[in-house]
A tleap script that builds the chain and sets N, CA, C and O, in Angstrom:
source leaprc.protein.ff14SB
mol = sequence {
  NMET SER HIE ALA LEU ALA GLN SER VAL LYS
  LEU ASP ILE LEU GLU ALA SER VAL ALA ALA
  LEU LEU GLU ARG THR ASP PRO LEU GLN LYS
  GLU LEU ALA ARG ARG GLY LYS VAL SER LEU
  SER LYS THR GLU ILE SER LYS GLN ILE GLY
  LEU LEU PHE SER GLU ARG TYR SER ILE ASN
  LEU HIE SER ASP ILE LEU ASP THR PRO GLU
  PHE PHE TRP ARG ARG PRO ARG TYR GLU PRO
  LEU TYR LEU MET THR ALA GLU PHE GLN ASP
  ILE GLN GLN ARG GLN THR ILE MET HIE ASN
  ARG LEU ASP GLN ILE HIE GLU LEU TYR SER
  ILE LEU SER ASN GLU LEU ASN TYR LEU HIE
  SER THR ARG LEU GLU TRP ILE ILE VAL ILE
  LEU ILE ALA ILE GLU VAL ILE LEU GLY LEU
  GLN HIE PHE PHE ASN CGLY
}
set mol.1.N position { -107.671 44.989 139.044 }
set mol.1.CA position { -106.893 44.486 140.163 }
set mol.1.C position { -107.803 43.964 141.276 }
set mol.1.O position { -107.486 42.982 141.947 }
set mol.2.N position { -108.942 44.642 141.460 }
set mol.2.CA position { -109.840 44.231 142.541 }
set mol.2.C position { -110.411 42.831 142.283 }
set mol.2.O position { -110.642 42.069 143.222 }
set mol.3.N position { -110.633 42.502 141.024 }
set mol.3.CA position { -111.168 41.176 140.733 }
set mol.3.C position { -110.143 40.094 141.085 }
set mol.3.O position { -110.510 39.061 141.643 }
set mol.4.N position { -108.904 40.311 140.777 }
set mol.4.CA position { -107.854 39.340 141.117 }
set mol.4.C position { -107.712 39.219 142.631 }
set mol.4.O position { -107.498 38.122 143.145 }
set mol.5.N position { -107.829 40.325 143.342 }
set mol.5.CA position { -107.759 40.269 144.803 }
set mol.5.C position { -108.965 39.513 145.373 }
set mol.5.O position { -108.830 38.746 146.327 }
set mol.6.N position { -110.140 39.737 144.781 }
set mol.6.CA position { -111.335 39.009 145.224 }
set mol.6.C position { -111.170 37.512 144.957 }
set mol.6.O position { -111.565 36.688 145.781 }
set mol.7.N position { -110.595 37.161 143.821 }
set mol.7.CA position { -110.340 35.750 143.516 }
set mol.7.C position { -109.377 35.158 144.544 }
set mol.7.O position { -109.550 34.021 144.982 }
set mol.8.N position { -108.381 35.922 144.919 }
set mol.8.CA position { -107.412 35.446 145.890 }
set mol.8.C position { -108.081 35.191 147.243 }
set mol.8.O position { -107.771 34.208 147.917 }
set mol.9.N position { -108.989 36.068 147.631 }
set mol.9.CA position { -109.706 35.892 148.896 }
set mol.9.C position { -110.598 34.653 148.829 }
set mol.9.O position { -110.635 33.863 149.773 }
set mol.10.N position { -111.309 34.484 147.731 }
set mol.10.CA position { -112.168 33.303 147.559 }
set mol.10.C position { -111.330 32.030 147.577 }
set mol.10.O position { -111.710 31.033 148.192 }
set mol.11.N position { -110.204 32.073 146.908 }
set mol.11.CA position { -109.302 30.917 146.895 }
set mol.11.C position { -108.785 30.639 148.300 }
set mol.11.O position { -108.611 29.481 148.678 }
set mol.12.N position { -108.542 31.677 149.065 }
set mol.12.CA position { -108.084 31.525 150.445 }
set mol.12.C position { -109.123 30.779 151.284 }
set mol.12.O position { -108.774 29.935 152.109 }
set mol.13.N position { -110.388 31.092 151.070 }
set mol.13.CA position { -111.473 30.412 151.791 }
set mol.13.C position { -111.521 28.937 151.388 }
set mol.13.O position { -111.661 28.063 152.243 }
set mol.14.N position { -111.407 28.665 150.095 }
set mol.14.CA position { -111.416 27.281 149.623 }
set mol.14.C position { -110.200 26.509 150.142 }
set mol.14.O position { -110.306 25.336 150.497 }
set mol.15.N position { -109.048 27.180 150.181 }
set mol.15.CA position { -107.835 26.538 150.705 }
set mol.15.C position { -107.995 26.196 152.180 }
set mol.15.O position { -107.537 25.144 152.626 }
set mol.16.N position { -108.637 27.074 152.936 }
set mol.16.CA position { -108.869 26.809 154.359 }
set mol.16.C position { -109.780 25.594 154.528 }
set mol.16.O position { -109.584 24.789 155.439 }
set mol.17.N position { -110.749 25.467 153.672 }
set mol.17.CA position { -111.661 24.329 153.719 }
set mol.17.C position { -110.909 23.028 153.419 }
set mol.17.O position { -111.124 22.019 154.091 }
set mol.18.N position { -110.044 23.048 152.429 }
set mol.18.CA position { -109.243 21.866 152.086 }
set mol.18.C position { -108.254 21.562 153.217 }
set mol.18.O position { -108.006 20.396 153.523 }
set mol.19.N position { -107.693 22.596 153.834 }
set mol.19.CA position { -106.774 22.383 154.953 }
set mol.19.C position { -107.495 21.713 156.123 }
set mol.19.O position { -106.927 20.846 156.787 }
set mol.20.N position { -108.741 22.109 156.375 }
set mol.20.CA position { -109.524 21.466 157.438 }
set mol.20.C position { -109.783 20.002 157.107 }
set mol.20.O position { -109.748 19.142 157.988 }
set mol.21.N position { -110.040 19.729 155.848 }
set mol.21.CA position { -110.250 18.350 155.410 }
set mol.21.C position { -108.965 17.537 155.573 }
set mol.21.O position { -109.008 16.374 155.973 }
set mol.22.N position { -107.836 18.146 155.265 }
set mol.22.CA position { -106.543 17.472 155.453 }
set mol.22.C position { -106.293 17.170 156.926 }
set mol.22.O position { -105.763 16.111 157.262 }
set mol.23.N position { -106.670 18.089 157.800 }
set mol.23.CA position { -106.485 17.860 159.237 }
set mol.23.C position { -107.327 16.689 159.718 }
set mol.23.O position { -106.910 15.943 160.604 }
set mol.24.N position { -108.526 16.522 159.129 }
set mol.24.CA position { -109.382 15.401 159.510 }
set mol.24.C position { -108.811 14.071 159.024 }
set mol.24.O position { -109.046 13.035 159.646 }
set mol.25.N position { -108.067 14.088 157.924 }
set mol.25.CA position { -107.524 12.835 157.398 }
set mol.25.C position { -106.150 12.510 157.980 }
set mol.25.O position { -105.679 11.380 157.849 }
set mol.26.N position { -105.506 13.478 158.617 }
set mol.26.CA position { -104.165 13.250 159.156 }
set mol.26.C position { -104.116 12.084 160.147 }
set mol.26.O position { -103.214 11.252 160.058 }
set mol.27.N position { -105.066 12.002 161.093 }
set mol.27.CA position { -105.019 10.837 162.001 }
set mol.27.C position { -105.191 9.507 161.275 }
set mol.27.O position { -104.614 8.497 161.678 }
set mol.28.N position { -105.974 9.508 160.217 }
set mol.28.CA position { -106.152 8.277 159.445 }
set mol.28.C position { -104.849 7.849 158.791 }
set mol.28.O position { -104.502 6.668 158.796 }
set mol.29.N position { -104.130 8.810 158.230 }
set mol.29.CA position { -102.851 8.496 157.585 }
set mol.29.C position { -101.861 7.949 158.604 }
set mol.29.O position { -101.147 6.983 158.334 }
set mol.30.N position { -101.824 8.572 159.772 }
set mol.30.CA position { -100.895 8.121 160.812 }
set mol.30.C position { -101.269 6.733 161.329 }
set mol.30.O position { -100.400 5.891 161.554 }
set mol.31.N position { -102.571 6.504 161.515 }
set mol.31.CA position { -103.032 5.193 161.985 }
set mol.31.C position { -102.735 4.114 160.945 }
set mol.31.O position { -102.326 3.008 161.296 }
set mol.32.N position { -102.939 4.431 159.683 }
set mol.32.CA position { -102.653 3.487 158.610 }
set mol.32.C position { -101.164 3.158 158.560 }
set mol.32.O position { -100.785 2.003 158.364 }
set mol.33.N position { -100.331 4.167 158.737 }
set mol.33.CA position { -98.882 3.944 158.716 }
set mol.33.C position { -98.430 3.146 159.941 }
set mol.33.O position { -97.543 2.299 159.839 }
set mol.34.N position { -99.033 3.414 161.086 }
set mol.34.CA position { -98.621 2.774 162.328 }
set mol.34.C position { -99.159 1.347 162.450 }
set mol.34.O position { -98.406 0.436 162.793 }
set mol.35.N position { -100.446 1.143 162.176 }
set mol.35.CA position { -101.087 -0.146 162.407 }
set mol.35.C position { -101.295 -0.968 161.144 }
set mol.35.O position { -101.510 -2.178 161.219 }
set mol.36.N position { -101.234 -0.322 159.986 }
set mol.36.CA position { -101.482 -1.030 158.738 }
set mol.36.C position { -102.959 -1.125 158.402 }
set mol.36.O position { -103.333 -1.706 157.383 }
set mol.37.N position { -103.788 -0.561 159.248 }
set mol.37.CA position { -105.228 -0.520 159.020 }
set mol.37.C position { -105.807 0.630 159.828 }
set mol.37.O position { -105.125 1.220 160.666 }
set mol.38.N position { -107.054 0.939 159.571 }
set mol.38.CA position { -107.714 2.007 160.314 }
set mol.38.C position { -108.919 1.440 161.047 }
set mol.38.O position { -109.437 0.381 160.693 }
set mol.39.N position { -109.350 2.147 162.055 }
set mol.39.CA position { -110.447 1.662 162.894 }
set mol.39.C position { -111.816 2.124 162.405 }
set mol.39.O position { -112.816 1.910 163.090 }
set mol.40.N position { -111.877 2.746 161.247 }
set mol.40.CA position { -113.154 3.215 160.719 }
set mol.40.C position { -113.914 2.072 160.052 }
set mol.40.O position { -113.324 1.179 159.444 }
set mol.41.N position { -115.226 2.125 160.183 }
set mol.41.CA position { -116.064 1.137 159.501 }
set mol.41.C position { -116.271 1.575 158.056 }
set mol.41.O position { -115.917 2.688 157.666 }
set mol.42.N position { -116.852 0.670 157.277 }
set mol.42.CA position { -117.137 0.985 155.878 }
set mol.42.C position { -118.087 2.173 155.783 }
set mol.42.O position { -117.928 3.021 154.904 }
set mol.43.N position { -119.064 2.246 156.668 }
set mol.43.CA position { -120.011 3.359 156.673 }
set mol.43.C position { -119.308 4.675 156.973 }
set mol.43.O position { -119.578 5.687 156.327 }
set mol.44.N position { -118.409 4.662 157.950 }
set mol.44.CA position { -117.676 5.888 158.300 }
set mol.44.C position { -116.783 6.341 157.153 }
set mol.44.O position { -116.681 7.535 156.871 }
set mol.45.N position { -116.140 5.385 156.496 }
set mol.45.CA position { -115.299 5.738 155.350 }
set mol.45.C position { -116.160 6.275 154.215 }
set mol.45.O position { -115.770 7.224 153.535 }
set mol.46.N position { -117.322 5.680 154.007 }
set mol.46.CA position { -118.231 6.181 152.971 }
set mol.46.C position { -118.673 7.609 153.282 }
set mol.46.O position { -118.789 8.436 152.377 }
set mol.47.N position { -118.917 7.896 154.545 }
set mol.47.CA position { -119.279 9.261 154.941 }
set mol.47.C position { -118.127 10.228 154.652 }
set mol.47.O position { -118.345 11.337 154.163 }
set mol.48.N position { -116.910 9.798 154.957 }
set mol.48.CA position { -115.738 10.637 154.699 }
set mol.48.C position { -115.563 10.885 153.198 }
set mol.48.O position { -115.233 11.994 152.778 }
set mol.49.N position { -115.789 9.838 152.395 }
set mol.49.CA position { -115.709 9.995 150.941 }
set mol.49.C position { -116.785 10.966 150.473 }
set mol.49.O position { -116.544 11.787 149.587 }
set mol.50.N position { -117.972 10.875 151.067 }
set mol.50.CA position { -119.045 11.814 150.739 }
set mol.50.C position { -118.657 13.249 151.055 }
set mol.50.O position { -118.951 14.160 150.281 }
set mol.51.N position { -117.998 13.454 152.192 }
set mol.51.CA position { -117.515 14.795 152.537 }
set mol.51.C position { -116.492 15.290 151.527 }
set mol.51.O position { -116.500 16.458 151.138 }
set mol.52.N position { -115.608 14.387 151.104 }
set mol.52.CA position { -114.598 14.756 150.112 }
set mol.52.C position { -115.264 15.169 148.803 }
set mol.52.O position { -114.909 16.196 148.224 }
set mol.53.N position { -116.228 14.376 148.334 }
set mol.53.CA position { -116.906 14.725 147.093 }
set mol.53.C position { -117.693 16.020 147.235 }
set mol.53.O position { -117.780 16.805 146.291 }
set mol.54.N position { -118.258 16.242 148.400 }
set mol.54.CA position { -118.974 17.492 148.650 }
set mol.54.C position { -118.017 18.681 148.558 }
set mol.54.O position { -118.348 19.724 147.992 }
set mol.55.N position { -116.839 18.501 149.122 }
set mol.55.CA position { -115.823 19.560 149.074 }
set mol.55.C position { -115.360 19.802 147.641 }
set mol.55.O position { -115.229 20.946 147.207 }
set mol.56.N position { -115.116 18.721 146.914 }
set mol.56.CA position { -114.706 18.863 145.513 }
set mol.56.C position { -115.797 19.536 144.687 }
set mol.56.O position { -115.512 20.381 143.838 }
set mol.57.N position { -117.041 19.159 144.940 }
set mol.57.CA position { -118.169 19.769 144.231 }
set mol.57.C position { -118.227 21.265 144.517 }
set mol.57.O position { -118.420 22.077 143.612 }
set mol.58.N position { -118.059 21.613 145.780 }
set mol.58.CA position { -118.086 23.028 146.162 }
set mol.58.C position { -116.968 23.808 145.470 }
set mol.58.O position { -117.182 24.923 144.994 }
set mol.59.N position { -115.796 23.222 145.420 }
set mol.59.CA position { -114.656 23.895 144.783 }
set mol.59.C position { -114.893 24.021 143.287 }
set mol.59.O position { -114.662 25.080 142.704 }
set mol.60.N position { -115.354 22.946 142.667 }
set mol.60.CA position { -115.612 23.006 141.225 }
set mol.60.C position { -116.767 23.947 140.896 }
set mol.60.O position { -116.791 24.566 139.833 }
set mol.61.N position { -117.725 24.049 141.820 }
set mol.61.CA position { -118.836 24.976 141.634 }
set mol.61.C position { -118.341 26.420 141.625 }
set mol.61.O position { -118.870 27.266 140.904 }
set mol.62.N position { -117.325 26.686 142.432 }
set mol.62.CA position { -116.777 28.035 142.518 }
set mol.62.C position { -115.572 28.258 141.613 }
set mol.62.O position { -114.993 29.344 141.613 }
set mol.63.N position { -115.187 27.239 140.841 }
set mol.63.CA position { -113.981 27.380 140.023 }
set mol.63.C position { -114.153 28.420 138.927 }
set mol.63.O position { -113.169 29.000 138.469 }
set mol.64.N position { -115.397 28.665 138.496 }
set mol.64.CA position { -115.598 29.697 137.483 }
set mol.64.C position { -115.268 31.083 138.028 }
set mol.64.O position { -114.932 31.993 137.269 }
set mol.65.N position { -115.365 31.235 139.334 }
set mol.65.CA position { -114.982 32.503 139.953 }
set mol.65.C position { -113.485 32.733 139.777 }
set mol.65.O position { -113.022 33.873 139.723 }
set mol.66.N position { -112.741 31.642 139.688 }
set mol.66.CA position { -111.287 31.748 139.584 }
set mol.66.C position { -110.802 31.843 138.140 }
set mol.66.O position { -109.598 31.932 137.902 }
set mol.67.N position { -111.719 31.826 137.176 }
set mol.67.CA position { -111.348 31.994 135.767 }
set mol.67.C position { -111.230 33.480 135.434 }
set mol.67.O position { -111.685 34.339 136.189 }
set mol.68.N position { -110.609 33.764 134.291 }
set mol.68.CA position { -110.525 35.146 133.820 }
set mol.68.C position { -111.936 35.630 133.481 }
set mol.68.O position { -112.618 35.006 132.668 }
set mol.69.N position { -112.373 36.705 134.076 }
set mol.69.CA position { -113.749 37.165 133.866 }
set mol.69.C position { -114.009 37.696 132.458 }
set mol.69.O position { -113.098 38.152 131.768 }
set mol.70.N position { -115.265 37.625 132.056 }
set mol.70.CA position { -115.674 38.115 130.748 }
set mol.70.C position { -115.492 39.630 130.623 }
set mol.70.O position { -115.404 40.161 129.516 }
set mol.71.N position { -115.438 40.299 131.731 }
set mol.71.CA position { -115.249 41.744 131.753 }
set mol.71.C position { -114.067 42.155 130.879 }
set mol.71.O position { -114.111 43.178 130.197 }
set mol.72.N position { -113.023 41.352 130.910 }
set mol.72.CA position { -111.801 41.699 130.179 }
set mol.72.C position { -111.900 41.408 128.689 }
set mol.72.O position { -111.075 41.890 127.913 }
set mol.73.N position { -112.889 40.633 128.280 }
set mol.73.CA position { -113.091 40.409 126.848 }
set mol.73.C position { -113.564 41.695 126.179 }
set mol.73.O position { -113.211 41.988 125.037 }
set mol.74.N position { -114.368 42.452 126.913 }
set mol.74.CA position { -114.881 43.713 126.358 }
set mol.74.C position { -113.946 44.892 126.639 }
set mol.74.O position { -114.021 45.923 125.971 }
set mol.75.N position { -113.080 44.735 127.615 }
set mol.75.CA position { -112.159 45.809 127.989 }
set mol.75.C position { -110.732 45.247 128.095 }
set mol.75.O position { -110.190 45.137 129.194 }
set mol.76.N position { -110.142 44.900 126.980 }
set mol.76.CA position { -108.843 44.224 127.003 }
set mol.76.C position { -107.704 45.091 127.567 }
set mol.76.O position { -106.661 44.556 127.944 }
set mol.77.N position { -107.879 46.368 127.627 }
set mol.77.CA position { -106.795 47.228 128.136 }
set mol.77.C position { -106.581 47.025 129.641 }
set mol.77.O position { -105.501 47.323 130.151 }
set mol.78.N position { -107.607 46.515 130.368 }
set mol.78.CA position { -107.467 46.282 131.812 }
set mol.78.C position { -106.919 44.891 132.140 }
set mol.78.O position { -106.513 44.621 133.270 }
set mol.79.N position { -106.915 44.037 131.156 }
set mol.79.CA position { -106.495 42.661 131.406 }
set mol.79.C position { -105.050 42.543 131.900 }
set mol.79.O position { -104.794 41.713 132.772 }
set mol.80.N position { -104.100 43.320 131.394 }
set mol.80.CA position { -102.732 43.195 131.920 }
set mol.80.C position { -102.640 43.479 133.422 }
set mol.80.O position { -101.861 42.834 134.124 }
set mol.81.N position { -103.422 44.431 133.917 }
set mol.81.CA position { -103.423 44.702 135.363 }
set mol.81.C position { -103.982 43.509 136.140 }
set mol.81.O position { -103.458 43.116 137.183 }
set mol.82.N position { -105.056 42.953 135.598 }
set mol.82.CA position { -105.649 41.779 136.234 }
set mol.82.C position { -104.644 40.626 136.247 }
set mol.82.O position { -104.424 40.006 137.287 }
set mol.83.N position { -104.037 40.340 135.098 }
set mol.83.CA position { -103.091 39.231 134.999 }
set mol.83.C position { -101.888 39.421 135.910 }
set mol.83.O position { -101.404 38.472 136.528 }
set mol.84.N position { -101.411 40.659 135.986 }
set mol.84.CA position { -100.273 40.957 136.853 }
set mol.84.C position { -100.639 40.708 138.318 }
set mol.84.O position { -99.853 40.122 139.063 }
set mol.85.N position { -101.817 41.146 138.727 }
set mol.85.CA position { -102.254 40.953 140.107 }
set mol.85.C position { -102.509 39.475 140.388 }
set mol.85.O position { -102.152 38.970 141.452 }
set mol.86.N position { -103.123 38.790 139.439 }
set mol.86.CA position { -103.383 37.356 139.611 }
set mol.86.C position { -102.078 36.579 139.721 }
set mol.86.O position { -101.968 35.646 140.516 }
set mol.87.N position { -101.097 36.965 138.925 }
set mol.87.CA position { -99.789 36.305 138.996 }
set mol.87.C position { -99.115 36.601 140.326 }
set mol.87.O position { -98.500 35.718 140.925 }
set mol.88.N position { -99.228 37.836 140.786 }
set mol.88.CA position { -98.632 38.220 142.063 }
set mol.88.C position { -99.282 37.447 143.220 }
set mol.88.O position { -98.614 37.130 144.204 }
set mol.89.N position { -100.573 37.144 143.103 }
set mol.89.CA position { -101.293 36.402 144.137 }
set mol.89.C position { -101.133 34.884 143.978 }
set mol.89.O position { -101.655 34.120 144.791 }
set mol.90.N position { -100.419 34.447 142.942 }
set mol.90.CA position { -100.177 33.019 142.678 }
set mol.90.C position { -101.475 32.214 142.592 }
set mol.90.O position { -101.552 31.103 143.116 }
set mol.91.N position { -102.473 32.761 141.944 }
set mol.91.CA position { -103.785 32.119 141.882 }
set mol.91.C position { -103.708 30.762 141.191 }
set mol.91.O position { -104.248 29.782 141.702 }
set mol.92.N position { -103.049 30.689 140.045 }
set mol.92.CA position { -102.968 29.413 139.319 }
set mol.92.C position { -102.234 28.346 140.124 }
set mol.92.O position { -102.692 27.206 140.204 }
set mol.93.N position { -101.102 28.706 140.718 }
set mol.93.CA position { -100.324 27.741 141.489 }
set mol.93.C position { -101.106 27.270 142.707 }
set mol.93.O position { -101.088 26.083 143.035 }
set mol.94.N position { -101.788 28.186 143.375 }
set mol.94.CA position { -102.575 27.831 144.555 }
set mol.94.C position { -103.730 26.899 144.183 }
set mol.94.O position { -104.051 25.973 144.928 }
set mol.95.N position { -104.349 27.148 143.037 }
set mol.95.CA position { -105.416 26.277 142.558 }
set mol.95.C position { -104.883 24.868 142.298 }
set mol.95.O position { -105.511 23.878 142.674 }
set mol.96.N position { -103.728 24.790 141.655 }
set mol.96.CA position { -103.121 23.495 141.353 }
set mol.96.C position { -102.777 22.745 142.634 }
set mol.96.O position { -103.032 21.545 142.735 }
set mol.97.N position { -102.208 23.431 143.601 }
set mol.97.CA position { -101.853 22.808 144.878 }
set mol.97.C position { -103.109 22.306 145.593 }
set mol.97.O position { -103.116 21.212 146.156 }
set mol.98.N position { -104.165 23.114 145.566 }
set mol.98.CA position { -105.408 22.730 146.225 }
set mol.98.C position { -105.987 21.464 145.588 }
set mol.98.O position { -106.433 20.561 146.296 }
set mol.99.N position { -105.979 21.397 144.261 }
set mol.99.CA position { -106.490 20.213 143.578 }
set mol.99.C position { -105.602 18.992 143.839 }
set mol.99.O position { -106.107 17.875 143.951 }
set mol.100.N position { -104.289 19.197 143.935 }
set mol.100.CA position { -103.388 18.083 144.255 }
set mol.100.C position { -103.672 17.539 145.653 }
set mol.100.O position { -103.642 16.327 145.869 }
set mol.101.N position { -103.944 18.429 146.595 }
set mol.101.CA position { -104.272 17.989 147.953 }
set mol.101.C position { -105.568 17.194 147.974 }
set mol.101.O position { -105.666 16.173 148.655 }
set mol.102.N position { -106.550 17.657 147.235 }
set mol.102.CA position { -107.812 16.913 147.148 }
set mol.102.C position { -107.598 15.542 146.518 }
set mol.102.O position { -108.221 14.563 146.929 }
set mol.103.N position { -106.723 15.470 145.526 }
set mol.103.CA position { -106.414 14.180 144.898 }
set mol.103.C position { -105.739 13.232 145.893 }
set mol.103.O position { -106.011 12.032 145.892 }
set mol.104.N position { -104.861 13.771 146.738 }
set mol.104.CA position { -104.198 12.938 147.737 }
set mol.104.C position { -105.201 12.394 148.753 }
set mol.104.O position { -105.128 11.229 149.143 }
set mol.105.N position { -106.124 13.231 149.172 }
set mol.105.CA position { -107.149 12.782 150.108 }
set mol.105.C position { -108.012 11.707 149.457 }
set mol.105.O position { -108.341 10.697 150.079 }
set mol.106.N position { -108.373 11.936 148.202 }
set mol.106.CA position { -109.177 10.950 147.474 }
set mol.106.C position { -108.435 9.621 147.363 }
set mol.106.O position { -109.039 8.557 147.502 }
set mol.107.N position { -107.151 9.679 147.117 }
set mol.107.CA position { -106.344 8.458 147.013 }
set mol.107.C position { -106.332 7.705 148.343 }
set mol.107.O position { -106.427 6.478 148.362 }
set mol.108.N position { -106.214 8.437 149.455 }
set mol.108.CA position { -106.238 7.800 150.775 }
set mol.108.C position { -107.559 7.083 150.996 }
set mol.108.O position { -107.574 5.931 151.431 }
set mol.109.N position { -108.664 7.748 150.703 }
set mol.109.CA position { -109.974 7.129 150.903 }
set mol.109.C position { -110.191 5.955 149.949 }
set mol.109.O position { -110.866 4.989 150.305 }
set mol.110.N position { -109.639 6.027 148.769 }
set mol.110.CA position { -109.742 4.904 147.837 }
set mol.110.C position { -109.000 3.692 148.382 }
set mol.110.O position { -109.492 2.566 148.303 }
set mol.111.N position { -107.823 3.927 148.930 }
set mol.111.CA position { -107.045 2.838 149.529 }
set mol.111.C position { -107.822 2.213 150.681 }
set mol.111.O position { -107.914 0.990 150.785 }
set mol.112.N position { -108.380 3.057 151.546 }
set mol.112.CA position { -109.135 2.549 152.693 }
set mol.112.C position { -110.377 1.786 152.249 }
set mol.112.O position { -110.693 0.732 152.801 }
set mol.113.N position { -111.065 2.307 151.273 }
set mol.113.CA position { -112.267 1.649 150.762 }
set mol.113.C position { -111.920 0.302 150.128 }
set mol.113.O position { -112.615 -0.689 150.351 }
set mol.114.N position { -110.855 0.267 149.346 }
set mol.114.CA position { -110.416 -0.993 148.735 }
set mol.114.C position { -110.022 -2.019 149.789 }
set mol.114.O position { -110.305 -3.208 149.645 }
set mol.115.N position { -109.370 -1.553 150.847 }
set mol.115.CA position { -108.959 -2.451 151.928 }
set mol.115.C position { -110.183 -3.049 152.620 }
set mol.115.O position { -110.215 -4.246 152.906 }
set mol.116.N position { -111.183 -2.220 152.887 }
set mol.116.CA position { -112.396 -2.725 153.515 }
set mol.116.C position { -113.143 -3.690 152.606 }
set mol.116.O position { -113.687 -4.691 153.073 }
set mol.117.N position { -113.173 -3.396 151.315 }
set mol.117.CA position { -113.810 -4.321 150.365 }
set mol.117.C position { -113.080 -5.652 150.336 }
set mol.117.O position { -113.709 -6.707 150.261 }
set mol.118.N position { -111.748 -5.607 150.394 }
set mol.118.CA position { -110.941 -6.827 150.407 }
set mol.118.C position { -111.239 -7.643 151.666 }
set mol.118.O position { -111.423 -8.858 151.594 }
set mol.119.N position { -111.285 -6.967 152.823 }
set mol.119.CA position { -111.578 -7.670 154.069 }
set mol.119.C position { -112.977 -8.285 154.040 }
set mol.119.O position { -113.180 -9.404 154.512 }
set mol.120.N position { -113.923 -7.560 153.493 }
set mol.120.CA position { -115.293 -8.070 153.394 }
set mol.120.C position { -115.353 -9.283 152.474 }
set mol.120.O position { -116.002 -10.274 152.808 }
set mol.121.N position { -114.692 -9.226 151.329 }
set mol.121.CA position { -114.713 -10.366 150.403 }
set mol.121.C position { -113.990 -11.559 151.005 }
set mol.121.O position { -114.405 -12.699 150.794 }
set mol.122.N position { -112.915 -11.321 151.751 }
set mol.122.CA position { -112.204 -12.417 152.413 }
set mol.122.C position { -113.103 -13.082 153.449 }
set mol.122.O position { -113.135 -14.307 153.558 }
set mol.123.N position { -113.827 -12.272 154.202 }
set mol.123.CA position { -114.754 -12.800 155.202 }
set mol.123.C position { -115.841 -13.649 154.531 }
set mol.123.O position { -116.195 -14.720 155.025 }
set mol.124.N position { -116.360 -13.162 153.411 }
set mol.124.CA position { -117.380 -13.925 152.681 }
set mol.124.C position { -116.821 -15.245 152.161 }
set mol.124.O position { -117.507 -16.267 152.194 }
set mol.125.N position { -115.582 -15.229 151.683 }
set mol.125.CA position { -114.961 -16.468 151.197 }
set mol.125.C position { -114.833 -17.485 152.323 }
set mol.125.O position { -115.079 -18.673 152.117 }
set mol.126.N position { -114.449 -17.026 153.512 }
set mol.126.CA position { -114.336 -17.934 154.651 }
set mol.126.C position { -115.693 -18.493 155.045 }
set mol.126.O position { -115.797 -19.666 155.405 }
set mol.127.N position { -116.721 -17.682 154.984 }
set mol.127.CA position { -118.073 -18.162 155.293 }
set mol.127.C position { -118.470 -19.254 154.303 }
set mol.127.O position { -119.040 -20.273 154.694 }
set mol.128.N position { -118.171 -19.042 153.029 }
set mol.128.CA position { -118.491 -20.040 152.005 }
set mol.128.C position { -117.717 -21.335 152.253 }
set mol.128.O position { -118.283 -22.422 152.142 }
set mol.129.N position { -116.440 -21.229 152.585 }
set mol.129.CA position { -115.622 -22.417 152.867 }
set mol.129.C position { -116.201 -23.174 154.062 }
set mol.129.O position { -116.298 -24.401 154.031 }
set mol.130.N position { -116.584 -22.453 155.107 }
set mol.130.CA position { -117.148 -23.100 156.304 }
set mol.130.C position { -118.483 -23.771 155.968 }
set mol.130.O position { -118.743 -24.885 156.421 }
set mol.131.N position { -119.318 -23.114 155.191 }
set mol.131.CA position { -120.598 -23.707 154.807 }
set mol.131.C position { -120.407 -24.966 153.956 }
set mol.131.O position { -121.136 -25.946 154.114 }
set mol.132.N position { -119.435 -24.931 153.065 }
set mol.132.CA position { -119.137 -26.124 152.253 }
set mol.132.C position { -118.632 -27.249 153.138 }
set mol.132.O position { -119.007 -28.405 152.946 }
set mol.133.N position { -117.781 -26.921 154.108 }
set mol.133.CA position { -117.264 -27.944 155.027 }
set mol.133.C position { -118.405 -28.557 155.834 }
set mol.133.O position { -118.443 -29.770 156.037 }
set mol.134.N position { -119.340 -27.715 156.298 }
set mol.134.CA position { -120.502 -28.230 157.043 }
set mol.134.C position { -121.339 -29.147 156.150 }
set mol.134.O position { -121.805 -30.200 156.583 }
set mol.135.N position { -121.517 -28.729 154.908 }
set mol.135.CA position { -122.292 -29.542 153.969 }
set mol.135.C position { -121.614 -30.893 153.725 }
set mol.135.O position { -122.289 -31.920 153.657 }
set mol.136.N position { -120.304 -30.897 153.595 }
set mol.136.CA position { -119.561 -32.151 153.392 }
set mol.136.C position { -119.707 -33.044 154.628 }
set mol.136.O position { -119.949 -34.244 154.505 }
set mol.137.N position { -119.561 -32.463 155.798 }
set mol.137.CA position { -119.680 -33.241 157.047 }
set mol.137.C position { -121.077 -33.836 157.164 }
set mol.137.O position { -121.226 -35.013 157.494 }
set mol.138.N position { -122.103 -33.026 156.893 }
set mol.138.CA position { -123.475 -33.530 156.954 }
set mol.138.C position { -123.707 -34.613 155.891 }
set mol.138.O position { -124.398 -35.596 156.160 }
set mol.139.N position { -123.151 -34.449 154.714 }
set mol.139.CA position { -123.264 -35.456 153.657 }
set mol.139.C position { -122.601 -36.755 154.040 }
set mol.139.O position { -123.161 -37.830 153.824 }
set mol.140.N position { -121.389 -36.665 154.618 }
set mol.140.CA position { -120.688 -37.875 155.068 }
set mol.140.C position { -121.450 -38.538 156.201 }
set mol.140.O position { -121.557 -39.763 156.252 }
set mol.141.N position { -121.975 -37.736 157.103 }
set mol.141.CA position { -122.741 -38.272 158.224 }
set mol.141.C position { -124.007 -38.980 157.705 }
set mol.141.O position { -124.362 -40.052 158.193 }
set mol.142.N position { -124.664 -38.394 156.748 }
set mol.142.CA position { -125.848 -39.012 156.161 }
set mol.142.C position { -125.474 -40.308 155.420 }
set mol.142.O position { -126.198 -41.302 155.481 }
set mol.143.N position { -124.332 -40.276 154.722 }
set mol.143.CA position { -123.872 -41.467 153.971 }
set mol.143.C position { -123.578 -42.623 154.911 }
set mol.143.O position { -123.996 -43.751 154.649 }
set mol.144.N position { -122.856 -42.357 156.019 }
set mol.144.CA position { -122.468 -43.437 156.932 }
set mol.144.C position { -123.617 -43.882 157.838 }
set mol.144.O position { -123.621 -45.023 158.300 }
set mol.145.N position { -124.575 -43.023 158.097 }
set mol.145.CA position { -125.712 -43.396 158.949 }
set mol.145.C position { -126.857 -43.987 158.137 }
set mol.145.O position { -127.741 -44.638 158.693 }
set mol.146.N position { -126.846 -43.771 156.860 }
set mol.146.CA position { -127.982 -44.156 156.039 }
set mol.146.C position { -127.841 -45.437 155.361 }
set mol.146.O position { -128.746 -45.857 154.640 }
savepdb mol mol.pdb
quit
């Protein structure tokens, strides 16, 4: 039972970390809904994505703590107590919810990153169009003056 309780405490710490990450993304979601864009630069969004991956890495690094321990392979008579306590603590459901929240945050950052890439490519296309127009004007000017 103590192992399941320890897993629940560890999961609680990881959930708090994900909740803090959600709080940091909440203003972005609201700004995106209100303005249709966010005021973050590509570098800032990349930093946020890095934080998200760091958080996911940390959670996945500790996910083995949330698995059924090997202790019960050698002592199967204690496993029902562990499983009962783990079920009572909703460990599996909490893990699933935590991963779903991380997926939602990742989706938000993907949308923002794609939007910035689109804006950057559009800007580059306009630069190319302007450069071609300048080249045409200079060519016509050379043709008529030459």
